N, C-alpha and C positions, 0 to 999 in steps of 0.2 A: 673016530671021527670029533668027538666032542670036541680033540685038542684043537683039530683044524677049525673049527666054531668057536676057540675060545683062540685060537691063536690068528685068526681072521678081526674077531672081535679085537684081539691088542693092536694089531697092525690100523686098525681103522680107528683108533683110539688117539696113538699118537698124530695122526692125520687131521683126525678133528679137531685136536687141541692145535695143531697147528695152523688151521685154520681160522680156528677160533684167536689166535694169537694175532695174524696177520689182519683181521676184524678186528681186534682190539686197535693194534696200530695203526690200520688205518683212521678208526675214528679218533684215535689220538691225535695223527696226524691232520682230520681235518677238526679237530676240537683247537690244537692248535692255531693252523688256518684260521678258525675263527677268531679266537684268542687273537691273533695278529693283525687280522680285520679290524678287531674292536678296541684293539690297541692304537692301532693306526688313525681311527676315525675319534679317537678321544684325544692323540696330538693335534689331530688336522682342528680338533674342536679350542682346544688350550693354544695354539695358534693364532685360530681366529678371533678370541678373544683377548688375545693378548694386540692384536693390532686393531682391536676396535677398543682396546686400553689406553695403546698410544695415539691412535686418532684422536680420543676424550682428552686426553694429557694437551696435543698438539694445538685444539680447540678453547682449551682452557689457558692455555698458554697468551695465543690469541688475545682473545678474551680479556688478560688479564695485563695485555699489551694497550688491546682499547680503553680498560678502563685506569690503566696511570696516562693516556694521552689527553684523556677527558677530563682525572683530575687535576693535569697540567694545565689544562685552558679555564678551567674555574678557577684555580689559584689564579691565574693570569687576570681573569676579569674580577674576581676582587680587587685585587689591587690597582688597577685600572681605576676600579669603582671610588676604594679607596684614592686614591689620588684626588681623581674629580671633587670630591666630595671638599677635601684637602682647600683644593683650590677655590671651589667656590666658597667657603670657610672664610678665606682670604680674603674675595671680593665683594663678600660682603660686610667685613670690616673695613674697607676702605682700602686695601693696598696699591702703592700705586704701583709696584713690580713684584711680578706673583714668585718670576724663576729665583730674582735675591731674597724673597721673605721664605720661602721653601730651602733656600739655603739654611737659613738664619732657624729656621724653626725646629730641626733638631735640637739643635743648645737652648731650648725653652720647652723641652718635654713635648713635641709636637701639639704645645698649647696655644691658640693663636692668638688669647687676652694675654697671658705673657709675653708671648712677641709685642703686641703691640704697645705692651708696659714697657719693656727691655729697650725697645725700637721705634721711637715713636715719629721718628724722620721718616719712616719707609709705611705712614701710614697718613692719609688724605685728612684731615680735619675736618672733623665729622659736628653735626650743628645746623641751623638754620639756616645762617649768615653764611659757611664755609661754601654752601654750592651757590649761592648767587642769592640763596632763599625763595627760588622757586620751586614746585613741588617736584618736576623732573632731573632739577640738577643739572639740563642742561644751558649750553653758551656758561662755564665756568673757562677761563683763560688760565689760571692758576699764578695768576699775576695780582695785584694789590686794588679795590672797587678805585674807578677816578673818586675825588672828591672826599675820599674818606681819608682821614687820619692815620697814620701809621708812628708805632712808636717804635722807629729808627734807632732815636737815640740811645733808650732802653737797651735795643740789641745790640749795640755799640759798645755802652759801657760792661754790658754782660761780657762781651767778647774780651775787652781791654782788661777785666780782672782777671779772666780764665790768663789773659798772656804774662800776666805780670803786673801792666801799666795803672797807672792811674792818671785823674787828673788832670794832677801837677804836671806830670810831664806835657800835657795838651797846653798847660798855660804857659811853660818854659820856653815854648816850638815862637808861640806869638810874640813874646815878649821881649 
């Protein structure tokens, strides 16, 4: 009987080991399931993080585009301000034609004083009598004042010299 008891124990032992193996396998499957669930959760978190980063990149691109547009507007306003400043300087210098002066200004290093020296015809004569003598400068017609002596003879002589004509040519015609 002792053998029967021992035989029964041996039969129960493989059964117990088999049950234990099934439990371990089930635990491994459950563990694998838990690991799979953990992995899926980690992948989902990673995907969410990627989506968030892509949204940040899109927002940064928008901000960069907006910043670039603002830089463009700032540059445009600065250029307009510089243009207005040059026009104002030209008008203060007494320019007759701002458009013509601006065309020639580049040839004179954008210096109004150099332009005034190089192209005096482009500027109004300045001084007390050039504006009619009044403080406001109004009433000027651009014509010589009536009753004032003009130096037309000197001007005519100057132009004759430039043309290569002399006063002798005039006397030959008259005589």
